[in-house]
py3Dmol code that shows the C-alpha trace and the ligand (Angstrom):
import py3Dmol

protein = """\
ATOM      1  CA  MET A   1      31.746 -18.421   0.267  1.00  0.00           C
ATOM      2  CA  LEU A   2      28.895 -18.572  -2.243  1.00  0.00           C
ATOM      3  CA  THR A   3      26.728 -15.529  -2.763  1.00  0.00           C
ATOM      4  CA  ILE A   4      23.035 -16.258  -3.347  1.00  0.00           C
ATOM      5  CA  ASP A   5      20.138 -14.010  -4.364  1.00  0.00           C
ATOM      6  CA  CYS A   6      17.092 -16.012  -3.289  1.00  0.00           C
ATOM      7  CA  HIS A   7      14.286 -13.769  -4.603  1.00  0.00           C
ATOM      8  CA  LEU A   8      14.194 -13.245  -8.382  1.00  0.00           C
ATOM      9  CA  HIS A   9      11.312 -13.224 -10.858  1.00  0.00           C
ATOM     10  CA  VAL A  10      11.136 -14.430 -14.449  1.00  0.00           C
ATOM     11  CA  THR A  11       8.196 -13.244 -16.575  1.00  0.00           C
ATOM     12  CA  GLU A  12       7.696 -12.816 -20.304  1.00  0.00           C
ATOM     13  CA  VAL A  13       5.327  -9.966 -21.146  1.00  0.00           C
ATOM     14  CA  PRO A  14       2.649 -10.335 -22.427  1.00  0.00           C
ATOM     15  CA  GLU A  15       2.855 -14.150 -22.688  1.00  0.00           C
ATOM     16  CA  HIS A  16       2.921 -14.625 -18.910  1.00  0.00           C
ATOM     17  CA  ALA A  17       1.346 -11.399 -17.673  1.00  0.00           C
ATOM     18  CA  PRO A  18      -0.647  -8.515 -19.188  1.00  0.00           C
ATOM     19  CA  GLU A  19       1.167  -5.209 -19.546  1.00  0.00           C
ATOM     20  CA  TRP A  20      -1.382  -3.382 -17.348  1.00  0.00           C
ATOM     21  CA  TRP A  21      -0.562  -5.715 -14.456  1.00  0.00           C
ATOM     22  CA  VAL A  22       3.180  -5.136 -14.641  1.00  0.00           C
ATOM     23  CA  ARG A  23       2.645  -1.360 -14.972  1.00  0.00           C
ATOM     24  CA  GLU A  24       0.328  -1.293 -11.944  1.00  0.00           C
ATOM     25  CA  MET A  25       2.781  -3.263  -9.778  1.00  0.00           C
ATOM     26  CA  TYR A  26       5.632  -0.798 -10.370  1.00  0.00           C
ATOM     27  CA  ALA A  27       3.492   2.367 -10.707  1.00  0.00           C
ATOM     28  CA  PRO A  28       4.672   4.081  -7.462  1.00  0.00           C
ATOM     29  CA  TRP A  29       8.249   4.141  -8.748  1.00  0.00           C
ATOM     30  CA  GLY A  30       7.477   4.637 -12.429  1.00  0.00           C
ATOM     31  CA  TRP A  31       9.678   1.659 -13.252  1.00  0.00           C
ATOM     32  CA  ASP A  32       9.465   0.354 -16.774  1.00  0.00           C
ATOM     33  CA  VAL A  33       9.819  -3.386 -16.246  1.00  0.00           C
ATOM     34  CA  GLY A  34       9.476  -5.624 -19.278  1.00  0.00           C
ATOM     35  CA  SER A  35      10.214  -9.275 -19.995  1.00  0.00           C
ATOM     36  CA  VAL A  36      12.829 -11.009 -17.851  1.00  0.00           C
ATOM     37  CA  ASN A  37      14.066 -14.501 -18.688  1.00  0.00           C
ATOM     38  CA  GLY A  38      16.743 -16.719 -17.173  1.00  0.00           C
ATOM     39  CA  SER A  39      19.635 -15.259 -19.156  1.00  0.00           C
ATOM     40  CA  ASP A  40      18.559 -11.738 -18.118  1.00  0.00           C
ATOM     41  CA  ILE A  41      18.733 -12.952 -14.509  1.00  0.00           C
ATOM     42  CA  VAL A  42      22.229 -14.397 -15.028  1.00  0.00           C
ATOM     43  CA  GLU A  43      23.280 -10.987 -16.427  1.00  0.00           C
ATOM     44  CA  HIS A  44      21.751  -9.364 -13.342  1.00  0.00           C
ATOM     45  CA  LEU A  45      23.702 -11.745 -11.080  1.00  0.00           C
ATOM     46  CA  ASP A  46      26.928 -10.900 -12.913  1.00  0.00           C
ATOM     47  CA  ALA A  47      26.252  -7.161 -12.674  1.00  0.00           C
ATOM     48  CA  THR A  48      25.406  -7.278  -8.962  1.00  0.00           C
ATOM     49  CA  GLY A  49      28.078  -9.782  -7.930  1.00  0.00           C
ATOM     50  CA  PHE A  50      26.100 -12.906  -7.092  1.00  0.00           C
ATOM     51  CA  ASP A  51      27.029 -16.512  -7.897  1.00  0.00           C
ATOM     52  CA  ILE A  52      23.598 -18.122  -7.661  1.00  0.00           C
ATOM     53  CA  GLY A  53      19.988 -16.979  -8.187  1.00  0.00           C
ATOM     54  CA  MET A  54      16.734 -18.585  -7.103  1.00  0.00           C
ATOM     55  CA  ILE A  55      14.062 -17.850  -9.720  1.00  0.00           C
ATOM     56  CA  GLN A  56      10.304 -18.036  -9.355  1.00  0.00           C
ATOM     57  CA  GLY A  57       7.244 -17.883 -11.587  1.00  0.00           C
ATOM     58  CA  GLY A  58       3.696 -17.944 -10.261  1.00  0.00           C
ATOM     59  CA  ASP A  59       0.012 -18.450 -10.993  1.00  0.00           C
ATOM     60  CA  ILE A  60      -2.212 -15.493 -10.058  1.00  0.00           C
ATOM     61  CA  ARG A  61      -4.923 -16.098 -12.691  1.00  0.00           C
ATOM     62  CA  ARG A  62      -7.730 -16.607 -10.151  1.00  0.00           C
ATOM     63  CA  THR A  63      -7.373 -13.255  -8.381  1.00  0.00           C
ATOM     64  CA  THR A  64      -5.910 -10.886 -10.985  1.00  0.00           C
ATOM     65  CA  TYR A  65      -8.449  -8.229 -11.926  1.00  0.00           C
ATOM     66  CA  HIS A  66      -8.760  -4.721 -13.326  1.00  0.00           C
ATOM     67  CA  PRO A  67     -12.140  -3.166 -14.192  1.00  0.00           C
ATOM     68  CA  ASP A  68     -10.742  -1.763 -17.465  1.00  0.00           C
ATOM     69  CA  HIS A  69      -9.355  -5.170 -18.474  1.00  0.00           C
ATOM     70  CA  PRO A  70     -11.808  -7.704 -16.992  1.00  0.00           C
ATOM     71  CA  ALA A  71     -10.897 -10.486 -19.431  1.00  0.00           C
ATOM     72  CA  ASP A  72      -7.174  -9.828 -19.243  1.00  0.00           C
ATOM     73  CA  HIS A  73      -6.185 -11.548 -15.994  1.00  0.00           C
ATOM     74  CA  ARG A  74      -3.824 -14.261 -17.139  1.00  0.00           C
ATOM     75  CA  VAL A  75      -0.836 -13.973 -14.805  1.00  0.00           C
ATOM     76  CA  PHE A  76       0.819 -17.363 -15.080  1.00  0.00           C
ATOM     77  CA  VAL A  77       4.513 -18.233 -15.270  1.00  0.00           C
ATOM     78  CA  PRO A  78       4.554 -22.062 -15.209  1.00  0.00           C
ATOM     79  CA  ASN A  79       7.024 -24.068 -13.133  1.00  0.00           C
ATOM     80  CA  ASP A  80       8.114 -25.852 -16.318  1.00  0.00           C
ATOM     81  CA  TYR A  81       9.113 -22.490 -17.833  1.00  0.00           C
ATOM     82  CA  VAL A  82      11.178 -21.793 -14.698  1.00  0.00           C
ATOM     83  CA  ALA A  83      12.776 -25.260 -14.962  1.00  0.00           C
ATOM     84  CA  HIS A  84      13.688 -24.556 -18.597  1.00  0.00           C
ATOM     85  CA  GLN A  85      15.432 -21.308 -17.621  1.00  0.00           C
ATOM     86  CA  VAL A  86      17.299 -23.148 -14.851  1.00  0.00           C
ATOM     87  CA  ALA A  87      18.410 -25.902 -17.252  1.00  0.00           C
ATOM     88  CA  GLN A  88      19.940 -23.333 -19.625  1.00  0.00           C
ATOM     89  CA  SER A  89      21.777 -21.384 -16.915  1.00  0.00           C
ATOM     90  CA  GLY A  90      24.927 -23.483 -16.550  1.00  0.00           C
ATOM     91  CA  GLY A  91      24.338 -24.043 -12.846  1.00  0.00           C
ATOM     92  CA  ARG A  92      23.735 -20.372 -11.961  1.00  0.00           C
ATOM     93  CA  LEU A  93      20.005 -20.695 -11.274  1.00  0.00           C
ATOM     94  CA  TYR A  94      17.797 -22.819  -9.027  1.00  0.00           C
ATOM     95  CA  GLY A  95      14.023 -23.115  -9.238  1.00  0.00           C
ATOM     96  CA  VAL A  96      11.377 -22.005  -6.753  1.00  0.00           C
ATOM     97  CA  ALA A  97       8.021 -23.811  -6.938  1.00  0.00           C
ATOM     98  CA  ALA A  98       4.931 -21.598  -7.174  1.00  0.00           C
ATOM     99  CA  MET A  99       1.292 -22.468  -7.641  1.00  0.00           C
ATOM    100  CA  ASP A 100      -2.155 -21.248  -6.565  1.00  0.00           C
ATOM    101  CA  PRO A 101      -3.044 -23.575  -3.673  1.00  0.00           C
ATOM    102  CA  LEU A 102      -6.701 -22.570  -3.570  1.00  0.00           C
ATOM    103  CA  ARG A 103      -7.333 -23.659  -7.160  1.00  0.00           C
ATOM    104  CA  ASP A 104      -6.853 -27.248  -5.984  1.00  0.00           C
ATOM    105  CA  ILE A 105      -5.021 -28.171  -2.779  1.00  0.00           C
ATOM    106  CA  PRO A 106      -4.267 -31.854  -3.607  1.00  0.00           C
ATOM    107  CA  ALA A 107      -3.027 -30.810  -7.066  1.00  0.00           C
ATOM    108  CA  ALA A 108      -0.812 -28.133  -5.492  1.00  0.00           C
ATOM    109  CA  VAL A 109       0.727 -30.734  -3.160  1.00  0.00           C
ATOM    110  CA  LEU A 110       1.423 -33.048  -6.108  1.00  0.00           C
ATOM    111  CA  GLU A 111       2.888 -30.173  -8.136  1.00  0.00           C
ATOM    112  CA  LEU A 112       5.185 -29.228  -5.249  1.00  0.00           C
ATOM    113  CA  GLU A 113       6.385 -32.823  -4.998  1.00  0.00           C
ATOM    114  CA  ARG A 114       6.991 -32.930  -8.780  1.00  0.00           C
ATOM    115  CA  CYS A 115       8.922 -29.628  -8.688  1.00  0.00           C
ATOM    116  CA  VAL A 116      11.200 -30.863  -5.908  1.00  0.00           C
ATOM    117  CA  LYS A 117      11.698 -34.489  -6.909  1.00  0.00           C
ATOM    118  CA  GLU A 118      11.717 -34.195 -10.715  1.00  0.00           C
ATOM    119  CA  LEU A 119      12.824 -30.594 -11.343  1.00  0.00           C
ATOM    120  CA  ASP A 120      15.182 -30.256  -8.330  1.00  0.00           C
ATOM    121  CA  PHE A 121      13.504 -27.041  -7.093  1.00  0.00           C
ATOM    122  CA  ARG A 122      14.649 -25.997  -3.608  1.00  0.00           C
ATOM    123  CA  LEU A 123      11.886 -23.801  -2.212  1.00  0.00           C
ATOM    124  CA  LEU A 124       8.101 -23.191  -2.204  1.00  0.00           C
ATOM    125  CA  LYS A 125       6.747 -19.646  -2.673  1.00  0.00           C
ATOM    126  CA  LEU A 126       3.354 -18.564  -1.334  1.00  0.00           C
ATOM    127  CA  VAL A 127       1.742 -15.164  -1.987  1.00  0.00           C
ATOM    128  CA  PRO A 128      -1.215 -14.791   0.448  1.00  0.00           C
ATOM    129  CA  THR A 129      -1.968 -11.146  -0.382  1.00  0.00           C
ATOM    130  CA  TYR A 130      -2.187 -11.843  -4.120  1.00  0.00           C
ATOM    131  CA  HIS A 131      -4.170 -15.070  -3.631  1.00  0.00           C
ATOM    132  CA  HIS A 132      -6.565 -13.746  -0.958  1.00  0.00           C
ATOM    133  CA  TYR A 133      -5.896 -16.209   1.865  1.00  0.00           C
ATOM    134  CA  ALA A 134      -4.311 -15.896   5.271  1.00  0.00           C
ATOM    135  CA  PRO A 135      -0.962 -17.682   5.567  1.00  0.00           C
ATOM    136  CA  ASN A 136      -2.326 -19.530   8.601  1.00  0.00           C
ATOM    137  CA  ASP A 137      -5.443 -20.719   6.714  1.00  0.00           C
ATOM    138  CA  ARG A 138      -5.834 -24.392   7.708  1.00  0.00           C
ATOM    139  CA  ARG A 139      -6.462 -25.310   4.060  1.00  0.00           C
ATOM    140  CA  LEU A 140      -2.735 -24.763   3.447  1.00  0.00           C
ATOM    141  CA  ASP A 141      -1.681 -27.347   6.050  1.00  0.00           C
ATOM    142  CA  PRO A 142      -1.152 -30.163   3.503  1.00  0.00           C
ATOM    143  CA  LEU A 143       1.353 -27.934   1.666  1.00  0.00           C
ATOM    144  CA  TYR A 144       3.244 -27.097   4.868  1.00  0.00           C
ATOM    145  CA  GLU A 145       3.294 -30.794   5.760  1.00  0.00           C
ATOM    146  CA  LYS A 146       4.666 -31.625   2.292  1.00  0.00           C
ATOM    147  CA  CYS A 147       7.434 -29.018   2.776  1.00  0.00           C
ATOM    148  CA  LEU A 148       8.410 -30.780   6.010  1.00  0.00           C
ATOM    149  CA  GLU A 149       8.344 -34.180   4.298  1.00  0.00           C
ATOM    150  CA  LEU A 150      10.465 -32.906   1.375  1.00  0.00           C
ATOM    151  CA  ASP A 151      12.695 -30.936   3.764  1.00  0.00           C
ATOM    152  CA  ILE A 152      12.391 -27.648   1.866  1.00  0.00           C
ATOM    153  CA  PRO A 153      11.670 -24.146   3.192  1.00  0.00           C
ATOM    154  CA  VAL A 154       8.616 -22.086   2.287  1.00  0.00           C
ATOM    155  CA  MET A 155       8.998 -18.411   1.338  1.00  0.00           C
ATOM    156  CA  ILE A 156       5.861 -16.433   2.197  1.00  0.00           C
ATOM    157  CA  HIS A 157       5.191 -12.961   0.799  1.00  0.00           C
ATOM    158  CA  THR A 158       4.414 -10.506   3.575  1.00  0.00           C
ATOM    159  CA  GLY A 159       3.983  -6.752   3.341  1.00  0.00           C
ATOM    160  CA  TRP A 160       2.794  -4.224   0.861  1.00  0.00           C
ATOM    161  CA  THR A 161       2.395  -4.328  -2.899  1.00  0.00           C
ATOM    162  CA  ALA A 162       0.986  -1.717  -5.298  1.00  0.00           C
ATOM    163  CA  THR A 163      -1.173  -4.337  -7.031  1.00  0.00           C
ATOM    164  CA  ILE A 164      -4.660  -2.952  -6.375  1.00  0.00           C
ATOM    165  CA  ASN A 165      -6.507  -6.284  -6.192  1.00  0.00           C
ATOM    166  CA  SER A 166      -4.074  -7.662  -3.587  1.00  0.00           C
ATOM    167  CA  ALA A 167      -5.687  -7.964  -0.148  1.00  0.00           C
ATOM    168  CA  MET A 168      -3.887  -5.889   2.490  1.00  0.00           C
ATOM    169  CA  GLU A 169      -5.511  -7.829   5.327  1.00  0.00           C
ATOM    170  CA  PHE A 170      -3.202 -10.752   4.510  1.00  0.00           C
ATOM    171  CA  GLN A 171       0.062  -8.740   4.490  1.00  0.00           C
ATOM    172  CA  ASP A 172       0.825  -8.430   8.220  1.00  0.00           C
ATOM    173  CA  PRO A 173       3.572 -10.932   9.143  1.00  0.00           C
ATOM    174  CA  ILE A 174       1.971 -11.509  12.572  1.00  0.00           C
ATOM    175  CA  GLN A 175      -0.238 -14.053  10.759  1.00  0.00           C
ATOM    176  CA  LEU A 176       2.850 -16.266  10.396  1.00  0.00           C
ATOM    177  CA  ASP A 177       3.155 -16.700  14.165  1.00  0.00           C
ATOM    178  CA  ASP A 178       0.351 -19.270  14.121  1.00  0.00           C
ATOM    179  CA  VAL A 179       2.169 -21.221  11.386  1.00  0.00           C
ATOM    180  CA  GLY A 180       5.358 -21.185  13.473  1.00  0.00           C
ATOM    181  CA  ARG A 181       3.561 -22.350  16.605  1.00  0.00           C
ATOM    182  CA  ARG A 182       1.868 -25.256  14.835  1.00  0.00           C
ATOM    183  CA  TYR A 183       4.882 -26.279  12.702  1.00  0.00           C
ATOM    184  CA  ARG A 184       7.990 -25.707  14.793  1.00  0.00           C
ATOM    185  CA  ASP A 185      10.254 -27.537  12.340  1.00  0.00           C
ATOM    186  CA  LEU A 186       8.959 -25.751   9.220  1.00  0.00           C
ATOM    187  CA  LYS A 187      11.550 -23.402   7.722  1.00  0.00           C
ATOM    188  CA  VAL A 188       9.804 -20.139   6.815  1.00  0.00           C
ATOM    189  CA  ILE A 189      11.364 -17.256   4.887  1.00  0.00           C
ATOM    190  CA  VAL A 190       9.461 -14.066   5.707  1.00  0.00           C
ATOM    191  CA  ALA A 191       9.730 -12.364   2.318  1.00  0.00           C
ATOM    192  CA  HIS A 192      10.018  -8.565   2.339  1.00  0.00           C
ATOM    193  CA  LEU A 193      10.057  -8.793   6.170  1.00  0.00           C
ATOM    194  CA  GLY A 194       6.503  -7.447   6.220  1.00  0.00           C
ATOM    195  CA  TYR A 195       7.238  -3.864   5.134  1.00  0.00           C
ATOM    196  CA  PRO A 196       5.676  -1.588   6.415  1.00  0.00           C
ATOM    197  CA  TRP A 197       5.022  -3.941   9.370  1.00  0.00           C
ATOM    198  CA  VAL A 198       8.772  -4.367   9.822  1.00  0.00           C
ATOM    199  CA  ASP A 199       8.749  -4.514  13.630  1.00  0.00           C
ATOM    200  CA  GLU A 200       6.166  -7.328  13.457  1.00  0.00           C
ATOM    201  CA  GLY A 201       8.364  -9.089  10.894  1.00  0.00           C
ATOM    202  CA  VAL A 202      11.433  -8.780  13.118  1.00  0.00           C
ATOM    203  CA  ALA A 203       9.404 -10.050  16.089  1.00  0.00           C
ATOM    204  CA  VAL A 204       8.079 -13.140  14.330  1.00  0.00           C
ATOM    205  CA  VAL A 205      11.522 -14.041  12.935  1.00  0.00           C
ATOM    206  CA  ALA A 206      13.267 -13.501  16.281  1.00  0.00           C
ATOM    207  CA  LYS A 207      10.681 -15.638  18.066  1.00  0.00           C
ATOM    208  CA  HIS A 208      10.713 -18.693  15.807  1.00  0.00           C
ATOM    209  CA  PRO A 209      14.141 -20.374  15.461  1.00  0.00           C
ATOM    210  CA  ASN A 210      13.303 -21.737  11.984  1.00  0.00           C
ATOM    211  CA  PHE A 211      12.133 -18.407  10.558  1.00  0.00           C
ATOM    212  CA  TYR A 212      14.325 -16.309   8.241  1.00  0.00           C
ATOM    213  CA  ALA A 213      14.175 -12.612   7.328  1.00  0.00           C
ATOM    214  CA  GLU A 214      14.438 -11.502   3.691  1.00  0.00           C
ATOM    215  CA  MET A 215      14.193  -7.886   2.482  1.00  0.00           C
ATOM    216  CA  ALA A 216      13.663  -8.162  -1.267  1.00  0.00           C
ATOM    217  CA  GLY A 217      12.603  -4.933  -2.951  1.00  0.00           C
ATOM    218  CA  TRP A 218      13.792  -2.713  -0.091  1.00  0.00           C
ATOM    219  CA  THR A 219      15.795  -0.596  -2.525  1.00  0.00           C
ATOM    220  CA  ALA A 220      12.442   1.204  -2.727  1.00  0.00           C
ATOM    221  CA  TRP A 221      12.424   2.020   1.017  1.00  0.00           C
ATOM    222  CA  GLY A 222      16.012   3.051   1.621  1.00  0.00           C
ATOM    223  CA  PRO A 223      18.941   2.133   3.871  1.00  0.00           C
ATOM    224  CA  GLU A 224      17.696   3.653   7.175  1.00  0.00           C
ATOM    225  CA  ILE A 225      14.851   1.129   7.383  1.00  0.00           C
ATOM    226  CA  LEU A 226      17.168  -1.757   6.475  1.00  0.00           C
ATOM    227  CA  ALA A 227      19.733  -0.610   9.047  1.00  0.00           C
ATOM    228  CA  GLY A 228      17.016  -0.471  11.713  1.00  0.00           C
ATOM    229  CA  ALA A 229      15.836  -3.991  10.911  1.00  0.00           C
ATOM    230  CA  LEU A 230      19.360  -5.452  10.861  1.00  0.00           C
ATOM    231  CA  VAL A 231      20.214  -3.829  14.201  1.00  0.00           C
ATOM    232  CA  LYS A 232      17.040  -5.191  15.822  1.00  0.00           C
ATOM    233  CA  LEU A 233      17.611  -8.664  14.367  1.00  0.00           C
ATOM    234  CA  LYS A 234      21.157  -8.615  15.714  1.00  0.00           C
ATOM    235  CA  GLU A 235      20.022  -7.456  19.161  1.00  0.00           C
ATOM    236  CA  LEU A 236      17.490 -10.310  19.254  1.00  0.00           C
ATOM    237  CA  GLY A 237      20.034 -12.931  18.206  1.00  0.00           C
ATOM    238  CA  ALA A 238      18.617 -13.510  14.719  1.00  0.00           C
ATOM    239  CA  ILE A 239      21.226 -11.875  12.449  1.00  0.00           C
ATOM    240  CA  ASP A 240      22.343 -15.373  11.358  1.00  0.00           C
ATOM    241  CA  ARG A 241      18.824 -15.900   9.975  1.00  0.00           C
ATOM    242  CA  VAL A 242      18.837 -13.172   7.336  1.00  0.00           C
ATOM    243  CA  VAL A 243      18.983 -14.145   3.653  1.00  0.00           C
ATOM    244  CA  PHE A 244      19.500 -11.851   0.686  1.00  0.00           C
ATOM    245  CA  GLY A 245      16.787 -11.312  -1.936  1.00  0.00           C
ATOM    246  CA  SER A 246      16.746  -8.536  -4.528  1.00  0.00           C
ATOM    247  CA  ASP A 247      13.396  -8.733  -6.354  1.00  0.00           C
ATOM    248  CA  ASN A 248      15.460  -8.086  -9.517  1.00  0.00           C
ATOM    249  CA  THR A 249      16.881  -4.800  -8.169  1.00  0.00           C
ATOM    250  CA  ASP A 250      20.504  -3.789  -7.581  1.00  0.00           C
ATOM    251  CA  ALA A 251      20.733  -3.709  -3.776  1.00  0.00           C
ATOM    252  CA  ARG A 252      24.512  -3.332  -3.364  1.00  0.00           C
ATOM    253  CA  ASP A 253      24.391   0.351  -2.301  1.00  0.00           C
ATOM    254  CA  LEU A 254      21.417  -0.359  -0.060  1.00  0.00           C
ATOM    255  CA  TYR A 255      23.311  -2.929   2.018  1.00  0.00           C
ATOM    256  CA  ARG A 256      26.562  -0.974   2.069  1.00  0.00           C
ATOM    257  CA  ASP A 257      24.748   2.175   3.250  1.00  0.00           C
ATOM    258  CA  ALA A 258      22.655   0.265   5.818  1.00  0.00           C
ATOM    259  CA  ARG A 259      25.801  -1.268   7.265  1.00  0.00           C
ATOM    260  CA  ARG A 260      27.397   2.184   7.544  1.00  0.00           C
ATOM    261  CA  ILE A 261      24.303   3.624   9.252  1.00  0.00           C
ATOM    262  CA  ALA A 262      24.226   0.704  11.728  1.00  0.00           C
ATOM    263  CA  ARG A 263      27.923   1.306  12.501  1.00  0.00           C
ATOM    264  CA  GLU A 264      27.297   5.039  13.064  1.00  0.00           C
ATOM    265  CA  GLN A 265      24.560   4.042  15.522  1.00  0.00           C
ATOM    266  CA  GLY A 266      26.954   1.752  17.378  1.00  0.00           C
ATOM    267  CA  THR A 267      26.135  -1.666  15.906  1.00  0.00           C
ATOM    268  CA  GLU A 268      28.701  -3.446  13.754  1.00  0.00           C
ATOM    269  CA  ILE A 269      27.356  -5.965  11.250  1.00  0.00           C
ATOM    270  CA  THR A 270      30.551  -8.035  10.974  1.00  0.00           C
ATOM    271  CA  ASP A 271      32.115  -9.369   7.761  1.00  0.00           C
ATOM    272  CA  GLU A 272      31.153 -12.871   8.875  1.00  0.00           C
ATOM    273  CA  GLU A 273      27.531 -11.840   9.422  1.00  0.00           C
ATOM    274  CA  MET A 274      27.465 -10.127   6.015  1.00  0.00           C
ATOM    275  CA  ALA A 275      28.834 -13.282   4.359  1.00  0.00           C
ATOM    276  CA  GLY A 276      26.004 -15.246   5.970  1.00  0.00           C
ATOM    277  CA  ILE A 277      23.401 -12.759   4.704  1.00  0.00           C
ATOM    278  CA  MET A 278      24.869 -12.690   1.193  1.00  0.00           C
ATOM    279  CA  GLY A 279      24.789 -16.458   0.730  1.00  0.00           C
ATOM    280  CA  GLY A 280      26.228 -18.592   3.503  1.00  0.00           C
ATOM    281  CA  THR A 281      22.922 -18.962   5.326  1.00  0.00           C
ATOM    282  CA  ALA A 282      20.962 -19.555   2.110  1.00  0.00           C
ATOM    283  CA  ALA A 283      23.461 -22.189   0.922  1.00  0.00           C
ATOM    284  CA  GLY A 284      22.697 -24.262   4.001  1.00  0.00           C
ATOM    285  CA  LEU A 285      18.973 -23.636   3.746  1.00  0.00           C
ATOM    286  CA  PHE A 286      18.704 -24.709   0.100  1.00  0.00           C
ATOM    287  CA  GLY A 287      21.399 -27.399   0.078  1.00  0.00           C
ATOM    288  CA  ILE A 288      23.583 -25.512  -2.429  1.00  0.00           C
ATOM    289  CA  SER A 289      27.360 -25.986  -2.400  1.00  0.00           C
ATOM    290  CA  ALA A 290      30.102 -24.502  -4.568  1.00  0.00           C
TER     291      ALA A 290
END
"""
ligand_1 = """\
1
ZN
Zn 9.137 -10.659 -5.428
"""
view = py3Dmol.view(width=600, height=400)
view.addModel(protein, "pdb")
view.setStyle({"model": 0}, {"cartoon": {"style": "trace"}})
view.addModel(ligand_1, "xyz")
view.setStyle({"model": 1}, {"stick": {}})
view.zoomTo()
view.show()
């Protein structure tokens, strides 16, 4: 079965993002993260044992701000750059469409359509906390409707980030419930499963049959929290709707340890369930076959 990492970032520093912004994002962990291009991601996939990676850029120019660098807010990794990295990857990478919807909603809808139909991208990424909108803001409806028409899922960032100008009020995954109630057929990947609002993330995924849990970046939080989430998702019948994302980290130990902790607590995450998490479920979701 294919293994798929569905949450990876490509960024060239400083062409696509100022150094202060990258430093601020990883400040709590003191990580020194520099430029990452498509071939770096393929190396990462090889090192961590994944066949396929889904890579994303993004456009956060409108809301990026630091008082010491007021003119230095250009955070923009274009979809065409992502497509170029995909084209050079020998079939290892797939593109994720990203844009700033509030710059221009009709333009964002057209760009999504172009990314899917012309560039063969498989997913839309939205980042409400970075863009200062609620995920259930009615202005986004045309984008959700275009996802349904194109039959692609939308991955929505939920949960915390160290980026100071992100808006925490738009991080709680409960705000996705309204999206799920209004668009029952929309496939939604709850990125980061809302950490630290993990119980809310589990609840919203378990409730909506087309919602998926994804725990990218949880190497920062440790295996106990992941074990707790996996056990709850299994108890609520949603373990077959978990997809793997790494946020460019090596999460092998994290998942192995979480599985051991769950077992010690009396819940077995089976080999079949693990294979689904590591790629089987994502392959179906993104239309990727070996
Ligand atoms: Zn990410």
